[in-house]
N, C-alpha and C positions, 0 to 999 in steps of 0.2 A: 503495500498500500503507500503513496508516494506523499507523504506531508512536506511540507512548509511552516517551518515554526520563524517568529519571529520575535525581537526583543529588540531591546532602549526605550519604548518610551517614556515615560513619566510628564514632568510639571516644570516648565524653563518661563525664568520672566520674559518679557521681549529685548530681543539681543542679546539672545542667549543660545547654547548648541545642544544640536544633541546629535547623537549619531545610531541609526538604527539598522539592524541585520535582520539575513533573515535564511533558512541554511536549506536544502531542500535533502528530505530524507528518501529512501526505499529502494523499492531494486526498480533500476530508469538508466535510461541510455543518454545517450545525449539532451542537456536543458542547453533549449534554444532560449527564445527573448524571456525575456526578465523584466519587472520593473515594478515601480513604485506607484499604491494610488490611494485616495484618500479622498475622507468622505466625512466635511460637517456638515455637526447638525440640521434638520430638514433641508438638507444639500444632495445633489446627485453625486454619485463618487465621480469619482477626475483623474481624469493620468497627472503623475508627479513628472516621475523624469523612468524611460526606458536605456534597456543596454540589450546588445546585439551578442552573442557570443562572441563575436569580431570586434567586441568593445566598440561600439554604433553607438552612442548617445541621442537622447533624445530628453526634452524638460518641455513643462510650463513655459511658459513667460515664467506668468507670475515669480514663478522660481528663481530664474537663469540670475545666476553669477551671486547665487545662495545658498544651492544646493548640488552636491554635487554624487552622481550614482557612479559605483562601483560594482566588478564583479569577484570572482578570485573561482576559475573554468577550474580545477584542482579538487576544491572545492566544494561547489553549488552554495556557492555565498554571493547573493549581492548584500551592498552595503550602500544605506542615504546617511550622506552627511549631509546635517542642518545646519547654516550657520544665517549670524543677522537674520534670529526667528523671529514673526511680524502673530498678533493675535490673529490675526486673519488663516493663521495657515493651519490654526485646532485644529484638532477631528481624528476620523482614528485612521488606521495607515494599514493598508493593505499588500503583500508581498503579493505578486504574481508573476506563474513561469507557465512557461512550454515547456511540455517533456513531452519528450519520446518515451515508449510503454512499448517492448514487445513491436516494435515497427511502425508505432499510429505515434504522433502528437495529439495529446491531450491534454489541457487550459488545468492547471489551480491555483487557488489561491487558497492565505493564509489564512488568521483566523482575527489577523488585524490589532493592530497595537496602538494606545492613545496617546495621543500629545498632544496639553495642554498648556500653549503661552496666556500667560496673563499681561498684558498693558502696567 
């Protein structure tokens, strides 16, 4: 069974930093696309940043210059370094990955980790 386990959420004051991590485990092949999404109260889930197995990244305009996504292909982990946090960054952050399982690609989500930024 494939699992995505997130860690690193918490509460911080505006201007502070947090680092989120996500590890993919289970009987898997390649981990292709990995990314972070977030959902604020009363809002739809939105893309924060993504990274391919080759290292190409994409991020939302709202986080450019503040958040950095990275991954370790050998460990099947992805991290999100968040600096200069703002109150509008508050929400539940979810890790997402496209994983090869027995030759087929599947999408998996983590359980989510809360990030709260106080002004």
